[in-house]
N, C-alpha and C positions, 0 to 999 in steps of 0.2 A: 736300434735303428735311430735312435734320436738322434746319435752323433752324425748321421748325415746330415742332418739339417744344419750343422755347425761345419762339417768337412767340406760340402759343396761350396759355401760364398769361400771358405779359404784356398779351396783350390781355385776357383777364378782367379783369386786376387793373387795368389803364386804366377798363374798363367802371366798375367796383364803385368806385375813387378818384372819377372824373366824375359817378357817380349819387350818392357821398353829398356832392361839392361843390354839386351841383345843389340837394338836399335842405335843405342847412345855408345855402346861398345865397338859398333861397325862404322860410326861417323869420325872414329877418333881417328888421330894420323897414324898412330902405331897400335893396332886393336890388341887387346890383352888375351887374346883367345890361346888359351894352353889346354888342348884337348886330353883327355884321359878316360882309360878304359877301366872302372872298378868291377871287382866280383863281390856281388852282395850276396849276402846269406838269407834267405827267405826265411821271416818267422810265420808267415801268414803260409797254409798248407791246402787249403780248398782251390780247384781248379779256378771258379769264379773270380777269388780273391786275387789270384796270382794274376790272373787278365784284366782286373780293374787296376791293380797296381801297375802293369807293364802299361796300361793305357794314361794312367794317370803321369807317369813319368813321360812317355812319348809327348802328349799334348802339353807339356810344361816347355817352353823355347828353352833351346841350347840342352836338352836332356835328350837321350835315345834309349829304350830298351833294345838290347842287340839279339838278347835271345838266353834261353836256359838250359843249365847243365843239370844233369842228374845227381845224385848224391854220390860221392866217391865211395861210402861205406853205408852199411845201413843203419839208420836212426839221423844220418847227417842230414842238413836241411838241403833242399835245393838251392842252386844259386844261378842268380841273374846275372847277366852281366849287362852294365849301364855304362854308357859313353857322355861325358860330360863337356860340351864346349868351355867351360870356366872350371879346367880342373888344377888350377894352380897347388891347391890344397886338397889332395885325394881324400884324405880324412874328414875335411867338411863337407864334401861330397858327399861320403858315406852317412855322416850323420844327420844330411837335409833327407836324405834317402829313407833312413830308420824313421825320422819324425814323420814322414809321408807315410810310410807303411804303419805306423802307431795311431796317427790321426783317422787313418782309412779304419782301420781294425783296432780299436782300443783295448781287446784282449790281449794284444801280443807284446804290451810295454811293461 
């Protein structure tokens, strides 16, 4: 639970940084929006953790949790579909979501 004391301020900072990035990008003559949808295999397994991660993703401007997909086979992880407005590099989007999940639930690192 101690990690929540660091995760909360980190998340608020990410929300402000992302919001600033969206506003400055929207004001540019040629907005650099390159939307992408990624399939992210979840490492968290409890329903409340999945809901919390989904909420954190959606609270962050330029990202949106679109839904969940059941595992394709037994033992496989549940998959979250995530849309990112700045998805020129889908690997970077994937890594940032993995970082958010690890900060929210440190046991998955």
